[in-house]
C-alpha positions in Angstrom: 14.4 45.3 -16.9 12.0 42.8 -16.1 12.3 41.1 -12.3 11.5 37.9 -11.4 10.1 37.3 -7.8 9.7 33.8 -6.3 6.6 32.6 -6.0 6.9 32.2 -2.1 2.8 32.3 -1.9 2.1 29.2 -3.8 5.8 27.5 -1.8 3.9 28.3 1.6 0.8 26.2 0.2 2.5 23.4 -1.0 4.3 23.5 2.2 1.4 23.1 4.4 -0.6 21.4 1.9 2.9 18.4 2.5 2.9 18.8 6.1 -1.0 18.2 6.2 -0.6 15.0 4.4 2.3 13.9 6.0 1.3 14.5 9.9 -2.4 13.0 8.5 -0.4 9.6 7.3 1.7 9.7 10.2 -1.3 9.7 12.8 -3.5 6.8 10.2 -0.8 4.9 10.2 -0.1 5.4 14.5 -4.1 5.1 14.9 -5.2 2.1 12.8 -1.9 0.2 14.1 -2.9 1.0 17.3 -6.7 0.3 17.8 -5.5 -3.0 15.8 -7.2 -6.1 18.2 -4.4 -8.7 17.8 -4.9 -12.5 19.8 -1.7 -12.8 21.3 -1.6 -16.5 21.0 -2.1 -16.0 17.3 0.6 -13.6 17.2 2.4 -16.0 19.0 2.0 -18.7 17.1 3.1 -16.7 13.4 6.5 -16.1 15.8 7.2 -19.7 15.9 6.6 -20.0 12.0 8.9 -17.2 11.7 11.7 -18.8 14.2 11.0 -22.0 12.3 11.8 -20.4 8.9 15.0 -18.7 10.3 16.0 -22.2 12.1 15.7 -23.3 8.1 17.5 -20.8 6.6 20.1 -21.0 9.3 19.5 -17.1 9.8 17.9 -17.8 13.3 21.2 -15.8 15.7 19.1 -13.6 17.3 19.7 -15.2 20.9 23.6 -15.4 20.8 23.9 -11.7 19.0 22.2 -10.2 21.7 24.2 -12.3 24.4 27.6 -10.7 22.5 26.4 -6.9 23.2 24.5 -7.4 26.7 27.8 -7.2 28.2 28.9 -4.0 27.1 26.8 -1.0 28.2 27.8 1.6 25.6 27.1 -0.9 23.0 23.6 -1.7 24.2 22.9 2.3 24.7 24.3 2.6 21.1 21.9 0.9 20.0 19.0 1.7 22.0 20.2 4.7 20.9 19.6 4.3 17.2 16.8 2.5 17.5 15.2 5.3 19.6 16.2 8.1 17.7 18.0 7.1 14.8 13.9 6.5 12.8 11.2 9.3 13.3 13.6 12.2 14.3 15.8 11.5 11.1 13.2 10.8 9.0 11.5 14.1 9.9 14.7 16.0 9.1 15.8 14.0 5.5 11.6 14.8 4.3 12.4 18.6 4.9 15.6 18.6 3.6 14.1 16.8 0.5 11.4 19.2 0.4 13.8 22.5 0.1 16.7 21.1 -1.6 15.5 18.3 -3.5 11.8 18.6 -4.7 11.3 15.6 -7.0 13.5 13.3 -4.7 11.1 14.5 -2.0 7.6 13.0 -3.9 9.1 10.0 -4.5 10.5 9.4 -1.5 7.5 10.9 0.5 5.2 8.5 -2.3 6.9 5.0 -1.7 6.8 5.8 2.1 2.9 6.3 2.2 2.7 2.7 0.0 5.0 0.6 2.0 3.4 2.3 5.0 -0.4 1.2 3.8 1.0 -1.7 2.6 2.6 -2.5 6.1 -0.8 -2.3 7.8 -2.2 -4.4 5.8 0.2 -7.1 6.4 0.2 -5.8 10.1 -3.6 -7.1 10.6 -3.3 -9.9 8.7 -0.5 -11.5 9.9 0.8 -10.2 13.4 3.9 -11.3 14.7 4.9 -11.3 18.3 8.8 -9.4 18.3 11.8 -11.4 20.0 11.2 -9.6 22.8 7.8 -11.0 23.5 8.0 -14.4 22.2 9.4 -16.3 24.7 13.1 -16.9 23.5 14.8 -15.1 26.3 15.7 -12.1 25.0 16.0 -9.2 26.7 14.5 -5.6 25.6 16.8 -3.0 26.2 15.4 -0.2 24.8 12.3 -0.7 27.8 14.5 -1.9 30.5 16.9 1.5 29.4 15.0 4.3 28.1 11.6 5.7 28.5 12.3 8.0 25.5 11.2 5.8 22.8 7.4 5.6 25.1 7.4 9.2 24.6 8.0 9.5 20.8 5.5 6.4 20.6 3.1 6.3 23.2 1.7 2.3 23.9 -1.9 3.3 23.3 -0.5 4.1 19.7 1.5 1.4 19.3 0.8 -2.2 17.9 3.3 -4.9 20.4 2.6 -7.6 17.9 3.6 -5.9 14.7 7.2 -7.2 13.7 6.4 -8.0 10.2 8.0 -6.4 8.2 9.9 -4.0 9.9 9.0 -0.4 8.9 12.1 0.9 11.5 14.6 -1.1 8.4 12.7 -0.4 5.8 11.6 3.9 6.4 15.6 4.0 7.6 16.8 2.8 4.2 14.0 4.2 2.3 16.1 7.8 3.5 19.3 6.5 3.6 19.1 5.9 -0.7 17.7 9.3 -0.5 20.7 10.7 1.4 23.1 9.0 -1.0 20.9 10.1 -3.9 21.3 13.8 -3.2 23.9 14.5 -1.0 27.0 16.1 -2.6 29.5 15.1 0.3 30.8 12.5 0.4 30.6 11.9 4.3 27.3 12.7 3.9 26.7 10.0 1.1 28.5 7.4 3.1 26.0 8.1 6.3 23.4 7.4 3.8 24.4 4.0 3.2 25.3 3.1 7.1 21.8 4.5 8.0 19.6 1.4 7.3 23.0 -1.0 8.5 22.3 0.4 11.9 19.2 0.6 12.7 19.3 -3.3 11.4 21.8 -4.1 13.7 19.5 -2.0 16.3 16.1 -3.6 15.9 17.7 -7.2 15.9 19.9 -6.6 19.1 17.6 -4.9 20.9 14.8 -7.7 20.8 12.6 -6.0 18.8 12.8 -7.8 14.9 13.8 -10.8 13.4 16.3 -10.8 10.8 13.5 -11.8 8.2 11.4 -9.0 9.6 14.3 -6.8 8.4 14.6 -8.3 5.2 11.1 -8.3 4.6 10.5 -4.2 5.7 13.7 -3.5 2.9 12.3 -5.8 0.1 8.6 -3.9 0.7 10.5 -0.6 0.8 12.8 -1.2 -2.7 9.1 -2.4 -4.0 7.5 0.6 -3.1 10.1 2.6 -4.7 9.5 1.5 -8.0 6.2 1.9 -7.2 7.1 5.5 -6.4 8.9 6.1 -9.7 6.3 4.5 -12.0 4.2 7.2 -10.2 6.4 9.8 -11.5 6.7 8.6 -14.8 2.1 9.0 -14.9 3.2 12.3 -13.5 5.3 13.6 -15.8 3.2 12.0 -19.0 0.0 13.6 -18.1 1.8 16.7 -17.7 3.9 17.0 -21.1 7.0 16.5 -22.4 8.7 19.8 -22.0 6.4 21.4 -19.6 6.8 22.0 -15.8 5.6 23.9 -13.1 5.8 27.7 -12.8 8.4 28.1 -9.4 8.4 32.0 -10.2 6.2 34.7 -11.1 7.0 37.7 -12.9 6.9 41.0 -10.5 3.8 43.1 -11.2 5.7 45.9 -12.0 8.3 44.6 -14.3 5.2 43.1 -16.3 3.6 46.9 -16.6 6.8 47.3 -17.8 7.2 44.8 -20.8 3.9 45.8 -21.7 4.2 49.6 -21.8 7.6 48.7 -23.8 
């Protein structure tokens, strides 16, 4: 009887290729974002436009919301924790899980992340916006004041302080949450997928790092990028052809000789 061996060599090559691709994209993201020269006065002017827009829509509630939580140390700590550890560490774990268990979902999520990241960088350069903590609104940067961990995960030299719009903290956490909700089997994990972007949206606003409009912009950008990723999937399937799939296993050489001899 023929035996089948997993194509471990091809799998490892694919994993290495993805590591290089994702880490390279992250390096470009931080590099371009960090070295973008931004006029602080222009960023502040744009921030005032964002505030005016929120006021016209009845959405400018960031000062009152932060005032509600500043009196609660545990709630402030929770929001800081979500903002710091609920982004890049969570993204890394979920991407690894998708790659190992749901390759189609991984490819779609990765593509959506790359598309939204590229568009986001363009917006950061063209429309710099000072976050609430730097806009003279009387809000407190609770993350920087009470923790140094965030500056370890995102060194100041590689961070554009005026990249508030759109919020990729919210957008990419929404992307990860959708992936977990779609592919996880356990109900609690699927519920966690729904809660993740809600927690992050709360954190970015309550820590004075983003406006509500920023969060909405990040979510819309990611949803549009997911549409692009699905389109790429359809084109890929059409190029491969119906009923054709890439082999994930190979027949061992001993089994092949046995078949030929038979």
